[in-house]
All heavy atoms as TSV, in Angstrom:
chain	resi	resn	atom	element	x	y	z
A	1	MET	N	N	-1.960	6.040	-3.491
A	1	MET	CA	C	-1.115	4.947	-2.934
A	1	MET	C	C	-1.770	3.627	-3.121
A	1	MET	O	O	-0.997	2.681	-3.386
A	1	MET	CB	C	-0.899	5.280	-1.448
A	1	MET	CG	C	0.054	6.403	-1.191
A	1	MET	SD	S	0.475	6.477	0.533
A	1	MET	CE	C	1.477	7.933	0.501
A	2	LEU	N	N	-3.055	3.551	-2.954
A	2	LEU	CA	C	-3.685	2.297	-3.127
A	2	LEU	C	C	-3.653	1.858	-4.642
A	2	LEU	O	O	-3.536	0.670	-4.972
A	2	LEU	CB	C	-5.179	2.345	-2.703
A	2	LEU	CG	C	-5.337	2.446	-1.188
A	2	LEU	CD1	C	-6.818	2.643	-0.856
A	2	LEU	CD2	C	-4.754	1.323	-0.434
A	3	ARG	N	N	-3.657	2.804	-5.522
A	3	ARG	CA	C	-3.467	2.505	-6.968
A	3	ARG	C	C	-2.107	1.921	-7.252
A	3	ARG	O	O	-1.972	1.022	-8.007
A	3	ARG	CB	C	-3.723	3.756	-7.794
A	3	ARG	CG	C	-4.664	3.561	-8.956
A	3	ARG	CD	C	-4.912	4.830	-9.656
A	3	ARG	NE	N	-5.025	5.950	-8.693
A	3	ARG	CZ	C	-5.004	7.227	-9.036
A	3	ARG	NH1	N	-4.902	7.579	-10.248
A	3	ARG	NH2	N	-5.089	8.184	-8.094
A	4	LYS	N	N	-1.110	2.513	-6.654
A	4	LYS	CA	C	0.269	2.049	-6.836
A	4	LYS	C	C	0.435	0.638	-6.233
A	4	LYS	O	O	1.109	-0.203	-6.803
A	4	LYS	CB	C	1.280	2.992	-6.212
A	4	LYS	CG	C	1.445	4.278	-7.028
A	4	LYS	CD	C	2.650	5.036	-6.549
A	4	LYS	CE	C	2.886	6.260	-7.400
A	4	LYS	NZ	N	3.572	5.960	-8.631
A	5	LEU	N	N	-0.246	0.397	-5.088
A	5	LEU	CA	C	-0.192	-0.959	-4.501
A	5	LEU	C	C	-0.911	-1.946	-5.427
A	5	LEU	O	O	-0.431	-3.083	-5.569
A	5	LEU	CB	C	-0.836	-0.903	-3.127
A	5	LEU	CG	C	-0.754	-2.195	-2.300
A	5	LEU	CD1	C	0.698	-2.675	-2.170
A	5	LEU	CD2	C	-1.396	-1.967	-0.936
A	6	SER	N	N	-1.994	-1.516	-6.043
A	6	SER	CA	C	-2.700	-2.368	-6.965
A	6	SER	C	C	-1.828	-2.759	-8.178
A	6	SER	O	O	-1.826	-3.869	-8.573
A	6	SER	CB	C	-3.946	-1.657	-7.451
A	6	SER	OG	O	-4.590	-2.451	-8.416
A	7	LYS	N	N	-0.991	-1.850	-8.600
A	7	LYS	CA	C	-0.037	-2.124	-9.705
A	7	LYS	C	C	0.976	-3.146	-9.265
A	7	LYS	O	O	1.446	-3.948	-10.091
A	7	LYS	CB	C	0.665	-0.873	-10.150
A	7	LYS	CG	C	-0.288	0.047	-11.007
A	7	LYS	CD	C	0.448	1.251	-11.476
A	7	LYS	CE	C	-0.456	2.152	-12.314
A	7	LYS	NZ	N	0.353	3.269	-12.889
A	8	GLN	N	N	1.355	-3.148	-8.008
A	8	GLN	CA	C	2.285	-4.157	-7.455
A	8	GLN	C	C	1.596	-5.504	-7.495
A	8	GLN	O	O	2.219	-6.519	-7.887
A	8	GLN	CB	C	2.717	-3.768	-6.037
A	8	GLN	CG	C	3.600	-2.548	-5.875
A	8	GLN	CD	C	4.976	-2.766	-6.400
A	8	GLN	OE1	O	5.561	-3.799	-6.204
A	8	GLN	NE2	N	5.476	-1.753	-7.062
A	9	LEU	N	N	0.360	-5.512	-7.133
A	9	LEU	CA	C	-0.429	-6.833	-7.046
A	9	LEU	C	C	-0.607	-7.399	-8.396
A	9	LEU	O	O	-0.474	-8.657	-8.520
A	9	LEU	CB	C	-1.779	-6.579	-6.383
A	9	LEU	CG	C	-1.766	-6.457	-4.837
A	9	LEU	CD1	C	-3.088	-5.920	-4.372
A	9	LEU	CD2	C	-1.508	-7.800	-4.249
A	10	ASN	N	N	-0.849	-6.634	-9.397
A	10	ASN	CA	C	-1.076	-7.204	-10.755
A	10	ASN	C	C	0.177	-7.390	-11.500
A	10	ASN	O	O	0.163	-7.786	-12.667
A	10	ASN	CB	C	-2.125	-6.441	-11.511
A	10	ASN	CG	C	-1.697	-5.025	-11.907
A	10	ASN	OD1	O	-0.546	-4.754	-12.042
A	10	ASN	ND2	N	-2.644	-4.156	-12.145
A	11	GLY	N	N	1.320	-7.030	-10.948
A	11	GLY	CA	C	2.605	-7.265	-11.576
A	11	GLY	C	C	3.023	-6.196	-12.569
A	11	GLY	O	O	4.111	-6.217	-13.137
A	12	GLU	N	N	2.192	-5.190	-12.730
A	12	GLU	CA	C	2.425	-4.100	-13.647
A	12	GLU	C	C	3.669	-3.290	-13.275
A	12	GLU	O	O	4.356	-2.797	-14.120
A	12	GLU	CB	C	1.210	-3.204	-13.820
A	12	GLU	CG	C	1.266	-2.121	-14.768
A	12	GLU	CD	C	-0.013	-1.301	-14.798
A	12	GLU	OE1	O	-1.134	-1.826	-14.442
A	12	GLU	OE2	O	0.011	-0.121	-15.182
A	13	ASP	N	N	3.849	-3.124	-11.973
A	13	ASP	CA	C	4.913	-2.216	-11.481
A	13	ASP	C	C	5.790	-2.927	-10.462
A	13	ASP	O	O	6.347	-2.279	-9.605
A	13	ASP	CB	C	4.234	-0.948	-10.910
A	13	ASP	CG	C	5.203	0.189	-10.744
A	13	ASP	OD1	O	6.169	0.270	-11.490
A	13	ASP	OD2	O	4.932	1.036	-9.904
A	14	TRP	N	N	5.873	-4.269	-10.517
A	14	TRP	CA	C	6.572	-5.004	-9.507
A	14	TRP	C	C	8.101	-4.818	-9.581
A	14	TRP	O	O	8.720	-5.201	-10.564
A	14	TRP	CB	C	6.237	-6.500	-9.602
A	14	TRP	CG	C	7.111	-7.371	-8.746
A	14	TRP	CD1	C	7.995	-8.300	-9.189
A	14	TRP	CD2	C	7.221	-7.341	-7.334
A	14	TRP	NE1	N	8.630	-8.850	-8.116
A	14	TRP	CE2	C	8.186	-8.310	-6.975
A	14	TRP	CE3	C	6.610	-6.613	-6.308
A	14	TRP	CZ2	C	8.530	-8.556	-5.613
A	14	TRP	CZ3	C	6.988	-6.899	-4.972
A	14	TRP	CH2	C	7.902	-7.830	-4.671
A	15	MET	N	N	8.624	-4.217	-8.604
A	15	MET	CA	C	10.031	-4.118	-8.390
A	15	MET	C	C	10.265	-3.872	-6.885
A	15	MET	O	O	9.497	-3.214	-6.254
A	15	MET	CB	C	10.666	-2.904	-9.165
A	15	MET	CG	C	10.720	-3.117	-10.649
A	15	MET	SD	S	11.372	-1.697	-11.536
A	15	MET	CE	C	12.952	-1.512	-10.774
A	16	TRP	N	N	11.339	-4.471	-6.368
A	16	TRP	CA	C	11.570	-4.306	-4.956
A	16	TRP	C	C	11.652	-2.838	-4.549
A	16	TRP	O	O	11.068	-2.423	-3.555
A	16	TRP	CB	C	12.893	-4.959	-4.578
A	16	TRP	CG	C	12.954	-6.473	-4.668
A	16	TRP	CD1	C	11.946	-7.265	-5.040
A	16	TRP	CD2	C	14.038	-7.291	-4.311
A	16	TRP	NE1	N	12.337	-8.586	-5.002
A	16	TRP	CE2	C	13.655	-8.599	-4.505
A	16	TRP	CE3	C	15.328	-7.027	-3.848
A	16	TRP	CZ2	C	14.500	-9.673	-4.308
A	16	TRP	CZ3	C	16.140	-8.094	-3.623
A	16	TRP	CH2	C	15.734	-9.427	-3.802
A	17	ASN	N	N	12.326	-2.026	-5.332
A	17	ASN	CA	C	12.519	-0.620	-4.988
A	17	ASN	C	C	11.182	0.133	-4.978
A	17	ASN	O	O	10.933	0.953	-4.095
A	17	ASN	CB	C	13.495	0.011	-5.982
A	17	ASN	CG	C	13.911	1.394	-5.520
A	17	ASN	OD1	O	14.251	1.592	-4.367
A	17	ASN	ND2	N	13.945	2.333	-6.465
A	18	ASN	N	N	10.344	-0.169	-5.979
A	18	ASN	CA	C	9.018	0.475	-6.001
A	18	ASN	C	C	8.185	0.106	-4.791
A	18	ASN	O	O	7.524	0.948	-4.207
A	18	ASN	CB	C	8.254	0.018	-7.264
A	18	ASN	CG	C	8.874	0.628	-8.543
A	18	ASN	OD1	O	9.724	1.518	-8.473
A	18	ASN	ND2	N	8.460	0.082	-9.643
A	19	LEU	N	N	8.247	-1.182	-4.357
A	19	LEU	CA	C	7.475	-1.565	-3.220
A	19	LEU	C	C	8.058	-0.913	-1.937
A	19	LEU	O	O	7.306	-0.428	-1.091
A	19	LEU	CB	C	7.529	-3.110	-3.046
A	19	LEU	CG	C	6.701	-3.618	-1.866
A	19	LEU	CD1	C	5.196	-3.294	-2.039
A	19	LEU	CD2	C	6.919	-5.141	-1.719
A	20	ASN	N	N	9.356	-0.863	-1.825
A	20	ASN	CA	C	10.020	-0.230	-0.631
A	20	ASN	C	C	9.602	1.250	-0.544
A	20	ASN	O	O	9.192	1.714	0.505
A	20	ASN	CB	C	11.501	-0.313	-0.733
A	20	ASN	CG	C	12.051	-1.665	-0.390
A	20	ASN	OD1	O	11.411	-2.441	0.286
A	20	ASN	ND2	N	13.224	-2.009	-0.913
A	21	ASN	N	N	9.671	1.964	-1.688
A	21	ASN	CA	C	9.266	3.386	-1.742
A	21	ASN	C	C	7.818	3.578	-1.325
A	21	ASN	O	O	7.486	4.518	-0.592
A	21	ASN	CB	C	9.548	4.021	-3.092
A	21	ASN	CG	C	11.044	4.157	-3.395
A	21	ASN	OD1	O	11.885	4.107	-2.516
A	21	ASN	ND2	N	11.317	4.228	-4.701
A	22	LEU	N	N	6.966	2.720	-1.844
A	22	LEU	CA	C	5.553	2.848	-1.588
A	22	LEU	C	C	5.301	2.587	-0.079
A	22	LEU	O	O	4.543	3.335	0.557
A	22	LEU	CB	C	4.769	1.848	-2.422
A	22	LEU	CG	C	3.253	1.732	-2.187
A	22	LEU	CD1	C	2.635	3.112	-2.416
A	22	LEU	CD2	C	2.627	0.706	-3.062
A	23	CYS	N	N	5.903	1.573	0.464
A	23	CYS	CA	C	5.650	1.252	1.923
A	23	CYS	C	C	6.213	2.368	2.825
A	23	CYS	O	O	5.607	2.695	3.829
A	23	CYS	CB	C	6.231	-0.119	2.240
A	23	CYS	SG	S	5.294	-1.457	1.538
A	24	TRP	N	N	7.339	2.954	2.488
A	24	TRP	CA	C	7.888	4.047	3.239
A	24	TRP	C	C	6.909	5.270	3.130
A	24	TRP	O	O	6.644	5.960	4.123
A	24	TRP	CB	C	9.274	4.489	2.709
A	24	TRP	CG	C	10.332	3.654	3.317
A	24	TRP	CD1	C	10.966	2.587	2.771
A	24	TRP	CD2	C	10.919	3.856	4.645
A	24	TRP	NE1	N	11.923	2.111	3.685
A	24	TRP	CE2	C	11.880	2.850	4.792
A	24	TRP	CE3	C	10.712	4.696	5.675
A	24	TRP	CZ2	C	12.662	2.737	5.919
A	24	TRP	CZ3	C	11.462	4.603	6.832
A	24	TRP	CH2	C	12.411	3.646	6.987
A	25	ALA	N	N	6.356	5.481	1.942
A	25	ALA	CA	C	5.384	6.606	1.799
A	25	ALA	C	C	4.151	6.372	2.625
A	25	ALA	O	O	3.642	7.282	3.304
A	25	ALA	CB	C	5.033	6.752	0.319
A	26	ILE	N	N	3.659	5.128	2.635
A	26	ILE	CA	C	2.489	4.780	3.424
A	26	ILE	C	C	2.812	5.039	4.932
A	26	ILE	O	O	1.997	5.603	5.622
A	26	ILE	CB	C	2.042	3.376	3.192
A	26	ILE	CG1	C	1.401	3.284	1.746
A	26	ILE	CG2	C	1.011	2.898	4.226
A	26	ILE	CD1	C	1.191	1.859	1.272
A	27	GLY	N	N	3.942	4.564	5.338
A	27	GLY	CA	C	4.311	4.774	6.780
A	27	GLY	C	C	4.423	6.213	7.131
A	27	GLY	O	O	4.188	6.608	8.281
A	28	SER	N	N	4.866	7.054	6.213
A	28	SER	CA	C	5.119	8.493	6.463
A	28	SER	C	C	3.858	9.278	6.653
A	28	SER	O	O	3.880	10.343	7.256
A	28	SER	CB	C	5.959	9.124	5.407
A	28	SER	OG	O	5.241	9.269	4.167
A	29	ILE	N	N	2.709	8.791	6.134
A	29	ILE	CA	C	1.471	9.530	6.265
A	29	ILE	C	C	0.653	9.161	7.510
A	29	ILE	O	O	-0.382	9.722	7.759
A	29	ILE	CB	C	0.620	9.451	5.031
A	29	ILE	CG1	C	0.078	8.042	4.786
A	29	ILE	CG2	C	1.321	10.012	3.786
A	29	ILE	CD1	C	-1.027	7.933	3.765
A	30	LEU	N	N	1.145	8.110	8.220
A	30	LEU	CA	C	0.391	7.701	9.438
A	30	LEU	C	C	0.284	8.854	10.392
A	30	LEU	O	O	1.281	9.599	10.584
A	30	LEU	CB	C	1.072	6.521	10.029
A	30	LEU	CG	C	1.094	5.244	9.195
A	30	LEU	CD1	C	1.738	4.090	9.937
A	30	LEU	CD2	C	-0.331	4.864	8.746
A	31	GLY	N	N	-0.860	9.011	10.918
A	31	GLY	CA	C	-1.099	10.104	11.910
A	31	GLY	C	C	-1.690	11.350	11.222
A	31	GLY	O	O	-2.009	12.320	11.869
A	32	SER	N	N	-1.853	11.285	9.892
A	32	SER	CA	C	-2.402	12.444	9.196
A	32	SER	C	C	-3.902	12.286	8.841
A	32	SER	O	O	-4.492	13.194	8.268
A	32	SER	CB	C	-1.625	12.627	7.880
A	32	SER	OG	O	-1.813	11.515	6.944
A	33	MET	N	N	-4.484	11.178	9.247
A	33	MET	CA	C	-5.888	10.888	9.025
A	33	MET	C	C	-6.606	10.693	10.329
A	33	MET	O	O	-5.975	10.507	11.375
A	33	MET	CB	C	-6.072	9.611	8.176
A	33	MET	CG	C	-5.449	9.588	6.838
A	33	MET	SD	S	-5.768	7.949	6.067
A	33	MET	CE	C	-4.090	7.541	5.682
A	34	MET	N	N	-7.937	10.742	10.265
A	34	MET	CA	C	-8.682	10.398	11.398
A	34	MET	C	C	-8.390	8.918	11.763
A	34	MET	O	O	-8.083	8.092	10.841
A	34	MET	CB	C	-10.220	10.515	11.155
A	34	MET	CG	C	-10.600	11.911	10.704
A	34	MET	SD	S	-10.824	13.035	12.088
A	34	MET	CE	C	-12.278	12.369	12.856
A	35	GLU	N	N	-8.407	8.565	13.028
A	35	GLU	CA	C	-7.985	7.253	13.456
A	35	GLU	C	C	-8.722	6.107	12.797
A	35	GLU	O	O	-8.167	5.135	12.320
A	35	GLU	CB	C	-8.142	7.117	14.976
A	35	GLU	CG	C	-7.552	5.798	15.517
A	35	GLU	CD	C	-7.650	5.752	17.025
A	35	GLU	OE1	O	-7.975	6.757	17.665
A	35	GLU	OE2	O	-7.409	4.614	17.546
A	36	GLU	N	N	-10.077	6.257	12.656
A	36	GLU	CA	C	-10.847	5.223	12.016
A	36	GLU	C	C	-10.531	5.047	10.519
A	36	GLU	O	O	-10.379	3.961	10.031
A	36	GLU	CB	C	-12.371	5.544	12.197
A	36	GLU	CG	C	-13.244	4.429	11.699
A	36	GLU	CD	C	-14.731	4.791	11.919
A	36	GLU	OE1	O	-15.075	5.265	13.026
A	36	GLU	OE2	O	-15.516	4.583	11.002
A	37	GLN	N	N	-10.379	6.191	9.863
A	37	GLN	CA	C	-9.998	6.167	8.452
A	37	GLN	C	C	-8.609	5.560	8.253
A	37	GLN	O	O	-8.396	4.754	7.379
A	37	GLN	CB	C	-9.985	7.603	7.922
A	37	GLN	CG	C	-9.706	7.715	6.459
A	37	GLN	CD	C	-9.627	9.134	5.966
A	37	GLN	OE1	O	-9.547	10.040	6.784
A	37	GLN	NE2	N	-9.746	9.313	4.709
A	38	GLU	N	N	-7.640	5.882	9.151
A	38	GLU	CA	C	-6.356	5.343	9.062
A	38	GLU	C	C	-6.304	3.842	9.313
A	38	GLU	O	O	-5.636	3.086	8.634
A	38	GLU	CB	C	-5.439	6.042	10.111
A	38	GLU	CG	C	-3.975	5.655	10.011
A	38	GLU	CD	C	-3.138	6.483	10.950
A	38	GLU	OE1	O	-2.930	7.671	10.661
A	38	GLU	OE2	O	-2.649	5.923	11.942
A	39	ASN	N	N	-7.135	3.388	10.276
A	39	ASN	CA	C	-7.188	1.953	10.573
A	39	ASN	C	C	-7.750	1.178	9.346
A	39	ASN	O	O	-7.192	0.137	9.000
A	39	ASN	CB	C	-8.080	1.708	11.782
A	39	ASN	CG	C	-7.437	2.070	13.034
A	39	ASN	OD1	O	-6.175	2.237	13.134
A	39	ASN	ND2	N	-8.176	2.293	14.092
A	40	ARG	N	N	-8.767	1.702	8.694
A	40	ARG	CA	C	-9.278	1.042	7.501
A	40	ARG	C	C	-8.258	1.016	6.360
A	40	ARG	O	O	-8.102	0.003	5.682
A	40	ARG	CB	C	-10.592	1.780	6.985
A	40	ARG	CG	C	-11.820	1.467	7.816
A	40	ARG	CD	C	-13.086	1.924	7.090
A	40	ARG	NE	N	-12.948	3.279	6.645
A	40	ARG	CZ	C	-13.469	4.332	7.314
A	40	ARG	NH1	N	-14.020	4.170	8.491
A	40	ARG	NH2	N	-13.331	5.571	6.820
A	41	PHE	N	N	-7.542	2.109	6.223
A	41	PHE	CA	C	-6.533	2.192	5.192
A	41	PHE	C	C	-5.402	1.178	5.431
A	41	PHE	O	O	-5.016	0.454	4.562
A	41	PHE	CB	C	-5.936	3.640	5.185
A	41	PHE	CG	C	-4.798	3.851	4.248
A	41	PHE	CD1	C	-4.993	3.867	2.889
A	41	PHE	CD2	C	-3.511	3.975	4.738
A	41	PHE	CE1	C	-3.925	4.024	1.983
A	41	PHE	CE2	C	-2.410	4.161	3.843
A	41	PHE	CZ	C	-2.627	4.183	2.488
A	42	LEU	N	N	-4.942	1.146	6.684
A	42	LEU	CA	C	-3.862	0.132	6.977
A	42	LEU	C	C	-4.302	-1.287	6.880
A	42	LEU	O	O	-3.534	-2.124	6.406
A	42	LEU	CB	C	-3.398	0.401	8.417
A	42	LEU	CG	C	-2.524	1.644	8.620
A	42	LEU	CD1	C	-2.136	1.839	10.080
A	42	LEU	CD2	C	-1.210	1.493	7.759
A	43	VAL	N	N	-5.524	-1.574	7.203
A	43	VAL	CA	C	-6.066	-2.976	7.010
A	43	VAL	C	C	-6.069	-3.339	5.533
A	43	VAL	O	O	-5.613	-4.399	5.155
A	43	VAL	CB	C	-7.472	-3.111	7.664
A	43	VAL	CG1	C	-8.136	-4.398	7.225
A	43	VAL	CG2	C	-7.377	-3.065	9.179
A	44	MET	N	N	-6.478	-2.400	4.697
A	44	MET	CA	C	-6.459	-2.624	3.247
A	44	MET	C	C	-5.041	-2.849	2.744
A	44	MET	O	O	-4.807	-3.747	1.968
A	44	MET	CB	C	-7.110	-1.455	2.488
A	44	MET	CG	C	-8.614	-1.425	2.652
A	44	MET	SD	S	-9.468	-0.227	1.570
A	44	MET	CE	C	-8.375	1.135	1.445
A	45	VAL	N	N	-4.107	-2.011	3.225
A	45	VAL	CA	C	-2.766	-2.128	2.735
A	45	VAL	C	C	-2.136	-3.450	3.227
A	45	VAL	O	O	-1.493	-4.167	2.392
A	45	VAL	CB	C	-1.896	-0.925	3.256
A	45	VAL	CG1	C	-0.436	-1.198	3.074
A	45	VAL	CG2	C	-2.328	0.356	2.558
A	46	ILE	N	N	-2.336	-3.817	4.412
A	46	ILE	CA	C	-1.750	-5.036	4.953
A	46	ILE	C	C	-2.368	-6.273	4.253
A	46	ILE	O	O	-1.634	-7.189	3.936
A	46	ILE	CB	C	-1.950	-5.133	6.486
A	46	ILE	CG1	C	-1.015	-4.106	7.151
A	46	ILE	CG2	C	-1.589	-6.532	7.030
A	46	ILE	CD1	C	-1.241	-3.886	8.608
A	47	ARG	N	N	-3.658	-6.247	4.032
A	47	ARG	CA	C	-4.321	-7.350	3.292
A	47	ARG	C	C	-3.718	-7.498	1.908
A	47	ARG	O	O	-3.427	-8.612	1.430
A	47	ARG	CB	C	-5.798	-7.120	3.176
A	47	ARG	CG	C	-6.593	-7.480	4.383
A	47	ARG	CD	C	-8.025	-7.357	4.156
A	47	ARG	NE	N	-8.800	-7.466	5.387
A	47	ARG	CZ	C	-10.030	-7.086	5.567
A	47	ARG	NH1	N	-10.669	-6.432	4.621
A	47	ARG	NH2	N	-10.591	-7.255	6.722
A	48	ASP	N	N	-3.524	-6.340	1.211
A	48	ASP	CA	C	-2.973	-6.401	-0.151
A	48	ASP	C	C	-1.505	-6.910	-0.105
A	48	ASP	O	O	-1.134	-7.678	-0.970
A	48	ASP	CB	C	-3.021	-5.036	-0.796
A	48	ASP	CG	C	-4.388	-4.645	-1.255
A	48	ASP	OD1	O	-5.281	-5.523	-1.267
A	48	ASP	OD2	O	-4.585	-3.510	-1.588
A	49	LEU	N	N	-0.770	-6.504	0.898
A	49	LEU	CA	C	0.641	-6.973	0.979
A	49	LEU	C	C	0.682	-8.488	1.313
A	49	LEU	O	O	1.512	-9.183	0.749
A	49	LEU	CB	C	1.390	-6.159	2.038
A	49	LEU	CG	C	1.746	-4.704	1.650
A	49	LEU	CD1	C	2.297	-3.976	2.869
A	49	LEU	CD2	C	2.737	-4.686	0.476
A	50	LEU	N	N	-0.198	-8.911	2.150
A	50	LEU	CA	C	-0.234	-10.363	2.455
A	50	LEU	C	C	-0.651	-11.150	1.188
A	50	LEU	O	O	-0.096	-12.248	0.923
A	50	LEU	CB	C	-1.170	-10.643	3.595
A	50	LEU	CG	C	-0.711	-10.218	4.961
A	50	LEU	CD1	C	-1.843	-10.319	6.004
A	50	LEU	CD2	C	0.522	-10.982	5.434
A	51	ASN	N	N	-1.570	-10.649	0.468
A	51	ASN	CA	C	-2.012	-11.248	-0.796
A	51	ASN	C	C	-0.862	-11.262	-1.788
A	51	ASN	O	O	-0.604	-12.220	-2.454
A	51	ASN	CB	C	-3.231	-10.517	-1.387
A	51	ASN	CG	C	-3.804	-11.180	-2.578
A	51	ASN	OD1	O	-3.727	-12.395	-2.739
A	51	ASN	ND2	N	-4.398	-10.427	-3.511
A	52	LEU	N	N	-0.129	-10.166	-1.886
A	52	LEU	CA	C	1.045	-10.077	-2.752
A	52	LEU	C	C	2.091	-11.171	-2.374
A	52	LEU	O	O	2.638	-11.780	-3.242
A	52	LEU	CB	C	1.635	-8.689	-2.658
A	52	LEU	CG	C	2.861	-8.426	-3.596
A	52	LEU	CD1	C	2.467	-8.607	-5.065
A	52	LEU	CD2	C	3.385	-7.019	-3.325
A	53	CYS	N	N	2.261	-11.337	-1.063
A	53	CYS	CA	C	3.188	-12.330	-0.585
A	53	CYS	C	C	2.748	-13.748	-1.055
A	53	CYS	O	O	3.580	-14.586	-1.380
A	53	CYS	CB	C	3.331	-12.266	0.941
A	53	CYS	SG	S	4.773	-13.135	1.583
A	54	GLU	N	N	1.474	-14.001	-0.968
A	54	GLU	CA	C	0.941	-15.295	-1.375
A	54	GLU	C	C	1.127	-15.597	-2.855
A	54	GLU	O	O	1.459	-16.709	-3.254
A	54	GLU	CB	C	-0.544	-15.394	-1.033
A	54	GLU	CG	C	-0.828	-15.664	0.419
A	54	GLU	CD	C	-2.327	-15.774	0.715
A	54	GLU	OE1	O	-3.056	-16.195	-0.207
A	54	GLU	OE2	O	-2.737	-15.438	1.801
A	55	ILE	N	N	0.918	-14.600	-3.693
A	55	ILE	CA	C	0.940	-14.832	-5.112
A	55	ILE	C	C	2.315	-14.686	-5.736
A	55	ILE	O	O	2.549	-15.060	-6.918
A	55	ILE	CB	C	-0.047	-13.895	-5.882
A	55	ILE	CG1	C	0.315	-12.427	-5.716
A	55	ILE	CG2	C	-1.500	-14.186	-5.444
A	55	ILE	CD1	C	-0.569	-11.480	-6.543
A	56	THR	N	N	3.305	-14.134	-4.979
A	56	THR	CA	C	4.619	-13.910	-5.501
A	56	THR	C	C	5.485	-15.189	-5.376
A	56	THR	O	O	5.401	-15.855	-4.315
A	56	THR	CB	C	5.301	-12.748	-4.757
A	56	THR	OG1	O	4.454	-11.584	-4.939
A	56	THR	CG2	C	6.667	-12.426	-5.305
A	57	LYS	N	N	6.259	-15.427	-6.319
A	57	LYS	CA	C	7.164	-16.567	-6.319
A	57	LYS	C	C	8.528	-16.129	-5.900
A	57	LYS	O	O	8.956	-15.014	-6.183
A	57	LYS	CB	C	7.215	-17.244	-7.670
A	57	LYS	CG	C	5.852	-17.838	-8.076
A	57	LYS	CD	C	5.995	-18.562	-9.376
A	57	LYS	CE	C	4.754	-19.023	-9.997
A	57	LYS	NZ	N	3.672	-19.542	-9.739
A	58	GLY	N	N	9.262	-17.022	-5.251
A	58	GLY	CA	C	10.632	-16.731	-4.876
A	58	GLY	C	C	10.785	-16.273	-3.433
A	58	GLY	O	O	10.095	-15.422	-2.997
A	59	LYS	N	N	11.701	-16.925	-2.718
A	59	LYS	CA	C	11.983	-16.576	-1.338
A	59	LYS	C	C	12.389	-15.138	-1.171
A	59	LYS	O	O	12.032	-14.451	-0.246
A	59	LYS	CB	C	13.016	-17.543	-0.745
A	59	LYS	CG	C	12.467	-18.871	-0.493
A	59	LYS	CD	C	13.578	-19.751	0.171
A	59	LYS	CE	C	13.087	-21.240	0.375
A	59	LYS	NZ	N	14.054	-22.041	1.062
A	60	ASP	N	N	13.297	-14.661	-2.074
A	60	ASP	CA	C	13.803	-13.308	-1.957
A	60	ASP	C	C	12.645	-12.252	-2.068
A	60	ASP	O	O	12.557	-11.308	-1.318
A	60	ASP	CB	C	14.876	-13.028	-2.997
A	60	ASP	CG	C	16.178	-13.759	-2.701
A	60	ASP	OD1	O	16.364	-14.230	-1.585
A	60	ASP	OD2	O	16.952	-13.889	-3.651
A	61	ASN	N	N	11.788	-12.514	-3.072
A	61	ASN	CA	C	10.641	-11.606	-3.244
A	61	ASN	C	C	9.711	-11.649	-2.015
A	61	ASN	O	O	9.250	-10.606	-1.571
A	61	ASN	CB	C	9.839	-12.037	-4.514
A	61	ASN	CG	C	10.594	-11.717	-5.743
A	61	ASN	OD1	O	11.444	-10.863	-5.850
A	61	ASN	ND2	N	10.270	-12.453	-6.827
A	62	LYS	N	N	9.417	-12.833	-1.536
A	62	LYS	CA	C	8.595	-12.945	-0.334
A	62	LYS	C	C	9.191	-12.228	0.876
A	62	LYS	O	O	8.548	-11.630	1.678
A	62	LYS	CB	C	8.290	-14.401	-0.043
A	62	LYS	CG	C	7.393	-15.048	-1.056
A	62	LYS	CD	C	7.103	-16.515	-0.722
A	62	LYS	CE	C	6.221	-17.150	-1.748
A	62	LYS	NZ	N	4.824	-16.838	-1.678
A	63	ALA	N	N	10.539	-12.314	0.976
A	63	ALA	CA	C	11.209	-11.713	2.138
A	63	ALA	C	C	11.131	-10.185	2.025
A	63	ALA	O	O	10.875	-9.537	3.062
A	63	ALA	CB	C	12.711	-12.108	2.082
A	64	ILE	N	N	11.222	-9.645	0.830
A	64	ILE	CA	C	11.118	-8.209	0.634
A	64	ILE	C	C	9.701	-7.746	1.036
A	64	ILE	O	O	9.515	-6.742	1.705
A	64	ILE	CB	C	11.438	-7.766	-0.815
A	64	ILE	CG1	C	12.898	-7.974	-1.092
A	64	ILE	CG2	C	11.061	-6.337	-1.052
A	64	ILE	CD1	C	13.861	-7.222	-0.274
A	65	ILE	N	N	8.704	-8.452	0.622
A	65	ILE	CA	C	7.322	-8.110	0.893
A	65	ILE	C	C	7.105	-8.198	2.407
A	65	ILE	O	O	6.509	-7.294	3.037
A	65	ILE	CB	C	6.312	-9.046	0.164
A	65	ILE	CG1	C	6.499	-8.850	-1.355
A	65	ILE	CG2	C	4.930	-8.791	0.614
A	65	ILE	CD1	C	5.844	-9.934	-2.179
A	66	THR	N	N	7.589	-9.262	3.059
A	66	THR	CA	C	7.429	-9.407	4.483
A	66	THR	C	C	8.130	-8.264	5.269
A	66	THR	O	O	7.552	-7.709	6.197
A	66	THR	CB	C	8.011	-10.766	4.949
A	66	THR	OG1	O	7.360	-11.820	4.204
A	66	THR	CG2	C	7.809	-10.993	6.448
A	67	ILE	N	N	9.304	-7.904	4.828
A	67	ILE	CA	C	10.013	-6.710	5.458
A	67	ILE	C	C	9.218	-5.486	5.368
A	67	ILE	O	O	9.081	-4.731	6.328
A	67	ILE	CB	C	11.419	-6.602	4.811
A	67	ILE	CG1	C	12.356	-7.714	5.208
A	67	ILE	CG2	C	12.039	-5.219	5.179
A	67	ILE	CD1	C	13.588	-7.828	4.436
A	68	ASN	N	N	8.551	-5.302	4.238
A	68	ASN	CA	C	7.738	-4.112	4.018
A	68	ASN	C	C	6.448	-4.105	4.806
A	68	ASN	O	O	5.931	-3.047	5.134
A	68	ASN	CB	C	7.495	-3.818	2.543
A	68	ASN	CG	C	8.646	-3.238	1.861
A	68	ASN	OD1	O	8.990	-2.079	2.163
A	68	ASN	ND2	N	9.350	-3.949	1.045
A	69	ILE	N	N	5.955	-5.314	5.138
A	69	ILE	CA	C	4.763	-5.360	6.007
A	69	ILE	C	C	5.137	-4.931	7.434
A	69	ILE	O	O	4.373	-4.203	8.035
A	69	ILE	CB	C	4.213	-6.813	6.060
A	69	ILE	CG1	C	3.639	-7.169	4.700
A	69	ILE	CG2	C	3.187	-6.991	7.147
A	69	ILE	CD1	C	3.199	-8.635	4.537
A	70	MET	N	N	6.306	-5.275	7.826
A	70	MET	CA	C	6.766	-4.884	9.178
A	70	MET	C	C	7.041	-3.409	9.269
A	70	MET	O	O	6.808	-2.748	10.208
A	70	MET	CB	C	8.036	-5.630	9.568
A	70	MET	CG	C	7.785	-7.067	9.784
A	70	MET	SD	S	9.304	-7.850	10.256
A	70	MET	CE	C	9.171	-9.378	9.383
């Protein structure tokens, strides 16, 4: 999942649908890890999504990223 998120960050796999699917998948595994491990994972994901929002151009793209953060 982190590899797929990395592809979103570098623009290799950037598409709204890909990001939505990835974020849904990340949300679906919550509760399947030890709490500390899950917290570290979520912090990494949220940081990457915030970084993606900063580097992405366009209000629509930023809105999609923000929705997926929530």
